[in-house]
C-alpha positions in Angstrom: -17.8 9.4 -0.5 -14.4 9.7 -2.1 -13.2 6.6 -4.1 -9.7 7.1 -2.6 -8.3 4.5 -0.4 -5.9 5.3 2.5 -3.1 3.3 0.5 -3.5 5.6 -2.6 -2.5 8.3 -0.3 0.4 6.5 1.2 2.5 4.6 -1.6 5.2 2.4 -0.2 7.3 2.9 -3.3 7.7 6.7 -3.0 9.9 8.9 -1.1 7.0 10.1 1.1 6.9 6.6 2.6 10.4 6.6 3.8 12.6 9.2 6.1 15.9 10.2 4.9 18.7 7.2 5.5 20.2 9.4 8.3 17.5 8.6 10.4 17.7 4.9 9.9 21.0 4.9 10.1 20.9 6.4 13.6 18.0 4.1 14.5 20.5 0.9 13.5 23.6 2.0 15.5 21.3 3.2 18.5 20.0 -0.6 18.5 23.3 -1.8 18.4 24.3 -2.8 22.3 27.9 -2.2 21.4 27.6 1.4 20.1 28.7 4.2 22.0 27.9 8.0 22.2 31.1 8.5 19.4 29.6 6.3 17.2 26.2 8.1 17.7 27.5 11.6 17.1 29.5 11.0 14.1 26.5 9.9 12.2 24.8 13.5 12.9 27.4 15.3 12.4 27.4 14.2 8.7 24.5 16.6 8.5 25.8 19.7 9.8 22.2 21.5 9.6 20.9 18.5 11.8 23.8 19.1 14.2 23.0 22.6 14.6 19.4 22.2 15.1 19.4 19.4 18.0 22.3 21.7 19.8 19.8 24.4 19.4 17.1 22.7 20.9 19.0 21.2 23.7 19.8 24.8 24.6 16.7 26.2 24.2 13.8 26.5 26.5 12.6 23.2 25.8 15.4 21.9 28.0 16.8 25.0 29.9 20.5 24.4 29.6 21.1 27.8 27.7 24.6 27.3 26.1 25.9 24.5 28.5 25.6 21.9 25.6 28.3 22.5 22.9 28.5 18.8 21.0 26.1 16.1 20.2 28.0 13.7 22.8 27.8 16.0 25.3 23.9 16.5 24.3 23.6 12.5 24.5 25.2 12.1 27.8 23.0 14.8 29.3 19.4 14.0 27.5 19.7 10.4 26.8 20.1 8.8 23.4 16.7 7.6 23.1 15.5 11.2 24.1 17.9 12.4 21.3 16.3 10.6 18.4 13.1 11.9 19.6 14.2 15.0 18.6 16.3 13.8 15.5 12.8 12.3 14.1 10.8 15.4 14.9 13.4 17.5 13.1 13.7 15.2 10.4 9.9 15.0 9.6 9.7 18.8 9.5 12.3 19.0 6.6 9.8 16.5 4.8 7.2 18.3 4.0 8.1 21.4 1.6 5.8 23.0 -1.6 2.4 23.2 0.3 0.1 26.0 -0.2 -3.3 24.8 0.5 -2.9 25.6 4.2 -1.2 27.8 6.5 2.2 26.1 6.8 3.4 28.7 9.6 0.3 28.0 11.6 0.3 24.3 11.3 3.7 24.0 12.6 3.1 26.1 15.4 -0.2 24.2 16.7 2.0 21.1 16.1 4.6 22.3 17.9 2.3 23.7 20.8 0.4 20.6 20.7 4.0 18.6 21.1 5.2 20.8 24.0 1.7 20.7 25.8 1.4 16.5 25.3 5.1 16.8 26.9 3.9 19.0 29.7 0.9 16.9 30.6 3.1 13.6 30.6 5.5 15.9 33.2 2.4 16.8 35.2 1.3 13.3 35.6 4.9 12.7 37.2 6.4 10.6 34.2 9.4 11.1 32.2 10.5 10.4 28.6 8.3 13.1 27.5 9.9 13.8 24.1 8.2 10.9 22.7 4.8 12.8 23.7 6.5 15.7 22.3 7.0 14.1 18.9 3.4 12.5 18.9 1.9 15.7 19.7 4.1 17.4 16.8 3.0 14.6 14.2 -0.8 14.6 15.1 -2.0 16.6 12.2 0.4 14.9 9.8 -2.0 13.2 7.6 -3.8 16.5 6.9 -0.2 17.1 5.3 -0.4 13.9 2.9 -3.9 14.7 2.0 -2.7 18.1 0.8 0.0 16.5 -1.6 -1.9 13.3 -2.4 -5.5 14.6 -2.8 -5.2 18.2 -3.0 -8.8 18.6 -5.1 -10.4 15.8 -2.9 -9.0 17.7 0.1 -10.5 21.4 -1.4 -13.8 19.8 -1.3 -13.6 18.6 2.0 -12.3 22.2 3.2 -14.9 24.2 1.4 -17.7 21.9 2.9 -16.4 22.3 6.6 -16.2 26.2 6.2 -19.7 26.3 4.8 -21.5 23.8 7.4 -19.3 24.7 10.7 -18.2 20.8 10.1 -14.9 20.0 12.3 -12.3 19.2 9.2 -11.9 15.7 11.0 -15.6 15.3 10.5 -15.9 16.6 7.0 -12.9 14.2 6.0 -14.3 11.1 7.8 -17.7 12.0 5.8 -15.9 12.3 2.3 -13.0 9.9 2.1 -14.1 7.1 4.8 -11.5 8.3 7.4 -9.5 11.2 8.8 -6.5 12.9 8.4 -5.4 11.1 11.9 -5.6 7.6 10.1 -3.7 8.9 7.7 -0.9 10.2 9.6 -1.4 6.5 11.6 -0.6 4.9 8.7 2.0 7.0 7.0 3.9 6.3 10.5 3.3 2.7 9.7 5.1 3.1 6.4 7.9 4.6 8.3 8.3 1.7 10.7 7.9 4.3 13.9 6.7 2.5 17.1 2.9 1.5 17.4 2.0 3.6 20.3 3.4 6.6 18.0 1.1 5.2 15.2 -1.9 5.1 17.5 -1.4 8.3 19.3 -1.4 9.9 16.0 -3.9 7.6 14.5 -6.5 8.0 17.3 -6.2 11.8 18.4 -9.5 12.7 17.8 -10.7 9.5 19.5 -8.7 8.1 22.2 -10.9 5.5 23.5 -10.6 3.7 19.9 -6.9 2.9 20.8 -6.5 -0.5 21.1 -3.3 -0.6 22.9 -2.2 2.8 23.5 -5.3 4.9 24.6 -3.6 6.7 27.4 -0.9 8.0 24.6 -3.7 9.1 22.2 -6.0 10.3 25.3 -2.8 12.7 26.2 -2.4 13.9 22.5 -6.3 14.7 22.4 -6.1 16.9 25.4 -3.3 18.3 24.0 -4.8 19.3 20.6 -7.5 21.1 22.6 -5.1 23.2 24.9 -2.7 24.2 21.9 -5.9 25.4 20.0 -6.7 27.6 23.0 -3.2 28.8 22.7 -2.4 29.5 19.4 -5.9 30.7 18.0 -6.8 32.2 21.5 -10.5 31.6 21.2 -11.7 28.2 19.7 -15.0 27.4 21.4 -15.3 24.2 20.6 -11.8 23.4 22.2 -12.5 25.6 25.2 -15.6 23.7 25.9 -13.8 20.3 25.6 -11.5 21.4 28.2 -14.1 21.4 30.6 -15.0 17.9 30.4 -14.5 15.6 33.1 -13.7 12.5 31.1 -11.1 14.2 29.1 -9.1 14.9 32.5 -9.8 11.5 33.9 -8.3 9.9 30.9 -5.0 11.4 31.2 -5.3 11.2 35.1 -5.4 14.6 35.8 -7.2 17.2 37.2 -8.2 20.3 35.4 -8.6 22.4 38.8 -4.8 21.5 39.4 -3.0 21.2 36.3 -4.6 23.1 33.3 -2.8 26.5 34.2 0.4 24.7 35.1 0.2 23.2 31.5 -0.5 26.3 29.8 2.1 28.2 31.2 4.9 25.6 30.4 3.8 25.3 26.6 3.7 29.1 26.4 6.9 29.7 28.0 8.7 27.4 25.4 6.6 27.6 22.4 8.0 30.6 20.8 11.7 29.7 21.2 11.2 26.2 20.0 8.8 27.3 17.2 11.7 29.2 15.5 14.0 26.7 15.8 11.9 24.0 13.7 10.1 26.5 11.2 13.9 27.4 10.2 13.8 23.8 9.2 10.7 23.9 7.0 
């Protein structure tokens, strides 16, 4: 058992424990009832690269407007303020993690984006809206693993080596060595970032959604999306494929495998390449 505590990995006095000021300024303005689209667009426009990425996302297969949205103010009017804030959060986080060579970062983000898109597709299949927050939850579900790469690289190498030799799943090997897995680390990071509890729980409990006390549905959607994204990105993952056929997994999100799985896969695959290119340009 490792002697590292989860609080050792996330020190609130270090830069990793906070998002860039632009995000918090935006959050403050959005929460002000007297603010309008121009106030929000003005803050976003301070960061030209953020502006460009947001416009690319809104005009991509993610929404399907295809070149119709030319300004952030227009995007706010069409997509919605809170939805655009979720996209700001998503693009901001991808830029937070650089210089990690322990794992294949292109694969990491592609799987994470596929998970986000799958979570959004699952939410839509349920007839619900506000899919951007599920996209963010899926995108960030493995973010704790990047924290481990940065804060405990030597210990994580031991864990990954053990997982490779034993055939254990990564999160199980992490739990055996650290006493917690990357989901718990991710949830702790989102707490340090002062993000909503439903997002914290979806990330922290994505391997064990029934253990989420307040938002088990969100955790269950990310759990299912994680399995679907593995089959899409890897192509053959027996563990993920076996999980997809568990009735309880589909009951937890109130969907049917027979009716909805292919629809979710097709929607995710249709968006994955273009959305990945937009996000990976920021990494």
